[in-house]
MARSEMI-880753 format. One record per residue: residue number from 1; z, x, y of N, C-alpha, C in turn. Coordinates in nm, 4 decimals, always signed. Layout:
residues N
[NUM, [Z, X, Y], [Z, X, Y], [Z, X, Y]]
...
end
This chain:
residues 89
[1, [-0.3386, -5.8332, -2.4191], [-0.4698, -5.8932, -2.4323], [-0.5473, -5.8146, -2.5378]]
[2, [-0.6222, -5.8839, -2.6156], [-0.6976, -5.8191, -2.7220], [-0.8148, -5.7395, -2.6656]]
[3, [-0.8446, -5.6275, -2.7314], [-0.9525, -5.5412, -2.6850], [-1.0881, -5.6099, -2.6911]]
[4, [-1.1070, -5.6993, -2.7874], [-1.2385, -5.7634, -2.7990], [-1.2653, -5.8603, -2.6834]]
[5, [-1.1624, -5.9034, -2.6145], [-1.1815, -5.9853, -2.4946], [-1.1769, -5.9001, -2.3681]]
[6, [-1.0926, -5.7990, -2.3709], [-1.0704, -5.7173, -2.2515], [-1.1921, -5.6307, -2.2184]]
[7, [-1.2499, -5.5646, -2.3159], [-1.3619, -5.4734, -2.2897], [-1.4856, -5.5462, -2.2366]]
[8, [-1.5299, -5.6557, -2.2935], [-1.6448, -5.7263, -2.2330], [-1.6134, -5.7785, -2.0922]]
[9, [-1.4903, -5.8253, -2.0721], [-1.4510, -5.8706, -1.9398], [-1.4549, -5.7550, -1.8397]]
[10, [-1.4079, -5.6391, -1.8811], [-1.4092, -5.5216, -1.7952], [-1.5526, -5.4795, -1.7626]]
[11, [-1.6431, -5.4828, -1.8618], [-1.7832, -5.4480, -1.8389], [-1.8496, -5.5484, -1.7439]]
[12, [-1.8204, -5.6761, -1.7596], [-1.8754, -5.7784, -1.6717], [-1.8241, -5.7610, -1.5286]]
[13, [-1.6954, -5.7289, -1.5144], [-1.6386, -5.7060, -1.3813], [-1.7029, -5.5838, -1.3157]]
[14, [-1.7275, -5.4786, -1.3933], [-1.7918, -5.3589, -1.3390], [-1.9339, -5.3898, -1.2935]]
[15, [-2.0087, -5.4655, -1.3701], [-2.1442, -5.5033, -1.3307], [-2.1427, -5.5911, -1.2059]]
[16, [-2.0456, -5.6798, -1.1948], [-2.0358, -5.7646, -1.0758], [-2.0061, -5.6817, -0.9514]]
[17, [-1.9192, -5.5832, -0.9646], [-1.8868, -5.4967, -0.8506], [-2.0084, -5.4138, -0.8099]]
[18, [-2.0832, -5.3645, -0.9061], [-2.2034, -5.2863, -0.8754], [-2.3077, -5.3738, -0.8072]]
[19, [-2.3256, -5.4974, -0.8559], [-2.4218, -5.5891, -0.7939], [-2.3796, -5.6236, -0.6511]]
[20, [-2.2523, -5.6470, -0.6306], [-2.2036, -5.6784, -0.4965], [-2.2209, -5.5595, -0.4023]]
[21, [-2.1951, -5.4397, -0.4514], [-2.2089, -5.3197, -0.3676], [-2.3535, -5.2951, -0.3280]]
[22, [-2.4483, -5.3411, -0.4079], [-2.5888, -5.3169, -0.3749], [-2.6387, -5.4067, -0.2623]]
[23, [-2.5703, -5.5177, -0.2322], [-2.6157, -5.6076, -0.1266], [-2.5154, -5.6232, -0.0135]]
[24, [-2.3989, -5.5622, -0.0218], [-2.2963, -5.5781, +0.0815], [-2.3348, -5.5005, +0.2066]]
[25, [-2.3043, -5.5517, +0.3260], [-2.3388, -5.4799, +0.4493], [-2.2771, -5.3400, +0.4524]]
[26, [-2.3480, -5.2491, +0.5121], [-2.3050, -5.1099, +0.5125], [-2.2333, -5.0697, +0.6412]]
[27, [-2.1834, -5.1639, +0.7167], [-2.1096, -5.1315, +0.8382], [-2.2036, -5.1024, +0.9534]]
[28, [-2.1749, -4.9985, +1.0303], [-2.2531, -4.9671, +1.1490], [-2.3558, -4.8579, +1.1239]]
[29, [-2.3790, -4.8250, +0.9992], [-2.4750, -4.7203, +0.9663], [-2.6161, -4.7750, +0.9567]]
[30, [-2.6893, -4.7372, +0.8534], [-2.8268, -4.7822, +0.8362], [-2.8325, -4.9309, +0.8033]]
[31, [-2.9500, -4.9859, +0.8204], [-2.9708, -5.1286, +0.7975], [-2.9465, -5.1637, +0.6512]]
[32, [-2.8831, -5.2776, +0.6289], [-2.8507, -5.3249, +0.4942], [-2.9707, -5.3950, +0.4319]]
[33, [-2.9656, -5.4191, +0.3007], [-3.0739, -5.4913, +0.2334], [-3.0889, -5.6344, +0.2880]]
[34, [-3.1992, -5.7017, +0.2576], [-3.2337, -5.8291, +0.3188], [-3.1281, -5.9397, +0.3283]]
[35, [-3.0485, -5.9710, +0.2284], [-2.9617, -6.0874, +0.2515], [-2.8611, -6.0677, +0.3647]]
[36, [-2.8228, -5.9438, +0.3921], [-2.7238, -5.9180, +0.4956], [-2.7768, -5.8299, +0.6078]]
[37, [-2.9038, -5.7951, +0.6044], [-2.9580, -5.6986, +0.6994], [-2.9484, -5.7441, +0.8441]]
[38, [-2.9122, -5.6529, +0.9308], [-2.9082, -5.6766, +1.0748], [-2.9262, -5.5426, +1.1457]]
[39, [-2.9663, -5.5488, +1.2698], [-2.9847, -5.4258, +1.3469], [-2.8479, -5.3638, +1.3748]]
[40, [-2.8257, -5.2390, +1.3378], [-2.6959, -5.1760, +1.3625], [-2.6625, -5.1727, +1.5112]]
[41, [-2.5395, -5.2031, +1.5444], [-2.4970, -5.2100, +1.6839], [-2.4910, -5.0727, +1.7496]]
[42, [-2.4704, -4.9684, +1.6709], [-2.4564, -4.8350, +1.7283], [-2.5885, -4.7833, +1.7850]]
[43, [-2.7012, -4.8410, +1.7461], [-2.8303, -4.7932, +1.7944], [-2.8697, -4.8589, +1.9264]]
[44, [-2.7967, -4.9592, +1.9684], [-2.8255, -5.0287, +2.0927], [-2.7889, -4.9371, +2.2096]]
[45, [-2.8796, -4.9154, +2.3054], [-2.8481, -4.8260, +2.4182], [-2.7267, -4.8710, +2.4979]]
[46, [-2.7075, -5.0026, +2.5098], [-2.5902, -5.0524, +2.5813], [-2.4607, -5.0146, +2.5105]]
[47, [-2.4621, -5.0217, +2.3775], [-2.3430, -4.9852, +2.3005], [-2.3164, -4.8357, +2.3107]]
[48, [-2.4201, -4.7542, +2.3067], [-2.4007, -4.6099, +2.3191], [-2.3460, -4.5742, +2.4566]]
[49, [-2.3947, -4.6409, +2.5600], [-2.3434, -4.6151, +2.6945], [-2.1972, -4.6568, +2.7046]]
[50, [-2.1629, -4.7702, +2.6439], [-2.0239, -4.8163, +2.6464], [-1.9330, -4.7188, +2.5725]]
[51, [-1.9796, -4.6658, +2.4607], [-1.9000, -4.5680, +2.3865], [-1.8805, -4.4404, +2.4676]]
[52, [-1.9835, -4.3961, +2.5379], [-1.9705, -4.2764, +2.6207], [-1.8729, -4.2993, +2.7354]]
[53, [-1.8783, -4.4182, +2.7969], [-1.7840, -4.4496, +2.9047], [-1.6408, -4.4536, +2.8515]]
[54, [-1.6229, -4.5147, +2.7346], [-1.4892, -4.5227, +2.6772], [-1.4375, -4.3834, +2.6416]]
[55, [-1.5240, -4.2987, +2.5892], [-1.4834, -4.1623, +2.5563], [-1.4453, -4.0827, +2.6792]]
[56, [-1.5225, -4.0986, +2.7855], [-1.4922, -4.0275, +2.9101], [-1.3616, -4.0769, +2.9705]]
[57, [-1.3383, -4.2084, +2.9636], [-1.2133, -4.2642, +3.0168], [-1.0935, -4.2146, +2.9358]]
[58, [-1.1084, -4.2088, +2.8045], [-0.9986, -4.1608, +2.7204], [-0.9689, -4.0140, +2.7501]]
[59, [-1.0721, -3.9329, +2.7672], [-1.0519, -3.7918, +2.7974], [-0.9850, -3.7753, +2.9334]]
[60, [-1.0247, -3.8590, +3.0297], [-0.9640, -3.8530, +3.1623], [-0.8156, -3.8890, +3.1554]]
[61, [-0.7799, -3.9906, +3.0747], [-0.6383, -4.0268, +3.0591], [-0.5587, -3.9145, +2.9942]]
[62, [-0.6178, -3.8490, +2.8954], [-0.5496, -3.7367, +2.8294], [-0.5273, -3.6237, +2.9296]]
[63, [-0.6296, -3.5920, +3.0084], [-0.6170, -3.4850, +3.1081], [-0.5100, -3.5186, +3.2123]]
[64, [-0.5068, -3.6456, +3.2565], [-0.4059, -3.6866, +3.3545], [-0.2651, -3.6775, +3.2952]]
[65, [-0.2495, -3.7162, +3.1695], [-0.1178, -3.7087, +3.1054], [-0.0734, -3.5634, +3.0910]]
[66, [-0.1643, -3.4755, +3.0521], [-0.1292, -3.3336, +3.0391], [-0.0897, -3.2744, +3.1735]]
[67, [-0.1639, -3.3107, +3.2771], [-0.1323, -3.2596, +3.4102], [+0.0038, -3.3116, +3.4571]]
[68, [+0.0341, -3.4381, +3.4253], [+0.1638, -3.4943, +3.4635], [+0.2778, -3.4208, +3.3917]]
[69, [+0.2582, -3.3882, +3.2645], [+0.3610, -3.3149, +3.1902], [+0.3786, -3.1753, +3.2485]]
[70, [+0.2677, -3.1081, +3.2795], [+0.2781, -2.9743, +3.3395], [+0.3512, -2.9798, +3.4729]]
[71, [+0.3204, -3.0811, +3.5518], [+0.3848, -3.0938, +3.6827], [+0.5344, -3.1206, +3.6666]]
[72, [+0.5726, -3.2059, +3.5729], [+0.7151, -3.2341, +3.5501], [+0.7875, -3.1089, +3.5018]]
[73, [+0.7226, -3.0318, +3.4139], [+0.7859, -2.9108, +3.3641], [+0.8010, -2.8069, +3.4752]]
[74, [+0.7041, -2.7964, +3.5628], [+0.7142, -2.6968, +3.6699], [+0.8183, -2.7390, +3.7736]]
[75, [+0.8372, -2.8685, +3.7943], [+0.9394, -2.9152, +3.8878], [+1.0794, -2.8955, +3.8314]]
[76, [+1.0939, -2.9090, +3.7012], [+1.2248, -2.9002, +3.6377], [+1.2803, -2.7593, +3.6429]]
[77, [+1.2032, -2.6651, +3.6044], [+1.2489, -2.5263, +3.6093], [+1.1271, -2.4370, +3.6293]]
[78, [+1.1387, -2.3460, +3.7244], [+1.0245, -2.2565, +3.7460], [+1.0046, -2.1676, +3.6233]]
[79, [+0.8809, -2.1451, +3.5923], [+0.8524, -2.0624, +3.4757], [+0.8810, -1.9157, +3.5086]]
[80, [+0.9300, -1.8422, +3.4113], [+0.9578, -1.6997, +3.4361], [+0.8257, -1.6254, +3.4559]]
[81, [+0.8310, -1.5157, +3.5330], [+0.7076, -1.4394, +3.5541], [+0.6583, -1.3829, +3.4215]]
[82, [+0.5320, -1.3674, +3.4073], [+0.4806, -1.3121, +3.2810], [+0.5286, -1.1679, +3.2641]]
[83, [+0.5648, -1.1383, +3.1420], [+0.6138, -1.0021, +3.1159], [+0.4939, -0.9071, +3.1065]]
[84, [+0.5130, -0.7918, +3.1646], [+0.4069, -0.6924, +3.1586], [+0.4505, -0.5813, +3.0639]]
[85, [+0.3565, -0.5202, +2.9979], [+0.3937, -0.4118, +2.9049], [+0.4482, -0.2926, +2.9835]]
[86, [+0.5349, -0.2143, +2.9211], [+0.5899, -0.0972, +2.9917], [+0.4780, +0.0026, +3.0215]]
[87, [+0.4914, +0.0748, +3.1341], [+0.3868, +0.1715, +3.1694], [+0.3796, +0.2842, +3.0665]]
[88, [+0.2599, +0.3263, +3.0406], [+0.2393, +0.4356, +2.9433], [+0.2674, +0.5701, +3.0114]]
[89, [+0.3289, +0.6612, +2.9386], [+0.3599, +0.7929, +2.9960], [+0.2893, +0.9025, +2.9256]]
end
């Protein structure tokens, strides 16, 4: 492709991307500009409570899985007694 067509096309594409980025929704962070603006869901007290419940449930599952692994390992073979350092003379 010739440079005299490619460079203006590239500049136009860059300007279009910049214009789109200035009005595109910003996800769950701060409120977006007017055409796409909405109240972020993360600020809703119900959503925060749901996230805390989900986090607590996930942590509880992790703790239960770790305890199950420890129990299986202790049933399989008893752990050796901890080694103590030799007495000082």
